[in-house]
N, C-alpha and C positions, 0 to 999 in steps of 0.2 A: 540703585542701592544707595540706604543712606549710608555716613561713613561717616563717624562721629572717633574725636581723639578722647582720651579722658586722662589728665596728673592729680597726684597729689602734692600740695607743697608747703613752706612750711615747720611746723609744730607735727609729728603724728602723732593722734588722739584715740581713743576709742571711735571704735560707728564707721571710721572711715574706711573699713571691704562692705560694708552693709547701706553705704550710702552708695558707692557704685553699683553695690548687686543692684537695688533698686531702678534707678536703671535702663541699667539691662534689661532684669527681669521684663520690664515697661515696660523698654520696645521689642523687647524675642516674643513677648506674647502679640503684640501689634502686626508685627512686620518682623518677613524668614530672611530679607534680602541689605541684612545686614552688616559692615566691617566695624570691629575695633580697636581702638588701633594705643595703648595703654604705653604713654608719656614715660622717660623712667625714673624716678627722682628731682621731678619735679618740674621744673622751668628748667632746668640743665637740658632736661630731656629732650624742652621742647627745641631748645636753642642747635643742641648736638645732632638734632639727629635720632637718639637714641631712644627708639620706646621697640614693640614685641605687635604679634599679630593677637590676639585675645577673643575665645571662642566662652562658647556658654557655661566650658567647664567647669574655665577660668572662676569664676563667680558660684559655683559649686561647694558649700559648705565653709563658706567664708564670713555670715551672718551674725557669726559668735569671736570671729578672729579680728583681732586688739590689732592696731599697727595698720599700713598699709600696704596691698601684696606689688603695687608700682615703685615703693619707696618714694624721700625725698629730701628735702635739702632748705634750706632758708636762700633765697634770694632778693638779696635784699632792694626794694622797689628805687629808692635813689640811685643805689649801679644799675637799674634798667638804660638806660641811655649813655650812659660809660664802655666807649669799645671793651672787647680781654683784652688781655694779655697778647695776643694776635694777632690785635689788631679787628674782630670783628663785630660788628652791626650785631649787640644780640636783638636788639626788636625789629630789625633787618632778618633776621636767623630763623627769628620764629613763624614771624609772618610768609617766610617762603619756606621749612620744611608744613606750613600749612596748607597751601598753594598746591605745595607737591604734591603730596596725600588726597589733594582731591577731598578734602576735609568741609561737612554741610558742618556742626560745627566742632568747638570746644568745651567738655567740662573740665571745669578747673572747681576743687576741692582745699578751700583756709581758709585761713582768717584774713585779719585785716588789709596786713601788704600786703597776700596777695592778693585783694581782693583791687591794692589799684594797682596793679601790673596788670588785672582783666578789663580793670576799667580800660585802663591803654591802650586794648588788646581790639577795646571793640572799639575805643576811637579813629584805632587804625584801624577796620574793616574789616572783622576775625566777628565770623559769627561766637557768640558769647553767654550760657550756661554757670553760673554758677551754685555749688552750698556750701552752706556758711558752717566749719569747722574750725572749732576751741575749744579750750579751757576752762578758755577767761572766763565765755559771754559774753563778750566784749563788741560786738557789733553791729552796728546801727542798721537797723530795720527789722531787726527778728527780734523774738522777744526771746529766741534760748538757739544755740548752737548744740551739735550734736560730737559729746564727749564734753561736756560742761557736768551735766548727769552724774556719770560714768569718778570723773573725774570729785566733786563734789565727796559721791562713797566712800572712796577710799579715802577721802582727807578727811573725811567723816569718824574712819573706822583706829583713824591711826589714835585719835581726840578720843574716841572712844578707850583704846587700850595702853593711851596715857593713863584714863584713870583711876585705873586700881593704882599703878606705881605712882602715880604724883601719890593717892589717899594715902597707902600704906606706909611714905616715906615722909609725908609731911613735904615736899618741896611747893614750886613753882616754876611752871614746866613751860615753855614757847613749846608750840606747832610753828613749825615759818611753814608756811603753807605758796603756792606757786603762781604771783602773778606780781607784776613789778607795775602797771600802771592804771588798773581799776582789781576795786575790789572785792570782786563781785563770786568768786569762790572764797576763796577765807572766809566772808562775811555766811555765804551758805552753809561753809563746812559749820565756821565754830559755830550756830547757833541752832544746826543739827546737832550737835558734839555736847551741848551745853559747856562750850565758851567760856570764862568769866568776863574776859577781856580781848575784843576784838582791835586787829589793826590795823587801816584797807589807809592806800596809796591816799583817799580823796578828804578825809578827813586827821590832817596832822594830827599830828600826843604831843600830851606836855607829863616829860619823863615823875614829874610830883602831882599828876594826873591818875599815874599809873598804879603808881606807889600808896598812891592812899588808896585805892579800890586791893588790891592786894591790902593794906595796915582793917582795912571796914571785913575783911572775912576776917580776915583773924581775931577781932575785936572781938566775931560774930560763933566764932568753935570755929571755925571749920581751918582745918589739918592740910589745905593746901586750895594754890591757882591755879587755875589753864590760859593761857594766851594763847589764839588763835591772830599768829604774820603775815600779812601779807612781807614775798620778798622785800615790795616794793614799796612795803609802810616810811614814810617820816614825821619825822620831828617837828615840830611848830618851828624850832628854830629855823632849820634845815631848807623849811621850806621856802623862806623870805626870802633866803637866795636866788639869785640870777643861774638858770640852766648853763653858763657858762660857773655861775663859782660852787654852786653842786658839781659838777662832773672834773674837776680841779682838786676838793676834797674827795669823790670817790677817791679819786687817783692813788692818793695817798692812804688811803682811808687800809687801817690799823685790823680790820676783822673779816671775814670770812665773808657777815653780811652783818644786814641789822638786827637782827633775832641774837648777836651774839653780844653786840654791842648794849642794843637792851638788859642784858642779863647779866654784861658786865657792875652798871649803874643801878638794877636792881638789887643786885647784893650788896651794892657797897653801901645805899639806903636802909636795908632792910633785916640783910644781915643774915639771911637764909640765901638755904643752900638754892642756884637754880640751873636747870634743865634745858639744852637746845635740843629738839628730834626736827629732826628736817625729811620727809617720806619722799620729799626733791619730785623723779621722772621717775617713779611710780603713779603714782597720778598720773600719769598720758600714756602704761603702761593700759595689762590683763582685760579680759575679754570686757564688752562694751555690756555695759547694763541692761537690762530689757526693753528700761525706757526709752533709752537711745536708738536701740535697736528698730526698735516703733518708729518711733519721730525723725532715724536717717530710713528706712525702708522711706519712709512718706515724702523727704522731701527726694529719692533719689526717683520713685515711680512721679510724680508733678515734674520732677525734669523731665525726664521722658515722655509724660505728656506734651510740654512741653516748645521740647525738639518736634515730634509728629505734628505739632500747631506748626514751626516755622516760627516761633516765640520765641527772639531770641534778644538779649542784653538786659536777662537779666537773673537778680540772688531769685532761689525758693527758700525761703524764711516762712517763720510760723507769726503769726498775733493775734493774739486772743485765741489760742489754740486751733485758727485756721489755718491751714498753708497756702503762706501768698503768694508773688510774686513781689519783688521790688526791683527798681528798676535799677542797673548798677550803677550806674553816676551818684544816686541820690546815697549807695551806699559807703563809698571808698572814700578811702580818706577818715571815719566819721568812728569817734571811739562812741560804746556805751560806757558810760561810768558811772557808778554810784554816785547817787544827791543826794547829801548829807543830814538834808531835806524832805526824804523821802518816808513813805509812812514805813520799809523796815524798816529802818531806821531808828526808827521810832519808836516800833514796837518792841526794836531789838533794844532800848532802853526802856522803855517799861519793866518788859523783863531780868530790868539790875542791870546791864552789860555796858561795860566801861568801853568808850569808845579811845580813852586818853583826853578828852578836848577840854 
């Protein structure tokens, strides 16, 4: 009898269900002696023993379904070693529930923080396989994460829609795209949507350079300018602050987000109307795009194959369009940032896109 546990952790995204389906379909095609335990609401389910038995029927019809049938939650890695409010040792509780159910493997779907905890469980002796989920595409060791392309499509569609109203009214529009620490989503959606200015966390912006790009468009006769701005975009001045100083500034921040600070500064310097659009959590929602359905299914199939071979301690990712296994210890705690000197940035600049630097 093969017994596997599954959980989804962190922010939800498209294709979580497709990836889990891929794992289960691969396993059921090879063995009939299979038990699947789905832990509810991420690591919380594993800690407190909240799970339900799943059958093949639970994975029918979910290829195109967004979100996660298991539910999810955020459990910060830095708090995993801290006892809960009742003094429960969370790591020990997860191990005990794993052994109580006599699991052969735990399949974990998540992003950066999730992989830190997954690697911790591996170090504690559990058999772990992970799948790279995040709309940020910031996991080290894989060229792509599932959910990313679906989020790019949604953010791009938002920018596409803004084009018509921006051109009609001759306004400056800021579209705020998700991404606190890395700018892959904003960069790709901005390029796909024809944004004139793209601001990402990895390239601190100078407001005068942003205004200069807007005024240059005005002089060329363009009636509007569109900025794709990451949530975590940061000014050149703020980038010089220490982490503590910047955190202190944000604690007294008078704006809902950086986009509104930018809008005010641009309006004062140019006299133009500036509007902010925040697609927010729509970028995580809805059905996965076809690319993510295929990609997540491939990842799930490879994860199932590793389980059948008894190969544990890996994240299943993709490199050069081929599915690969990456040691968990090589992945945990590393962010895949946008390199300001990378070819995609240089190519974007050659198209006339300003990054405010």
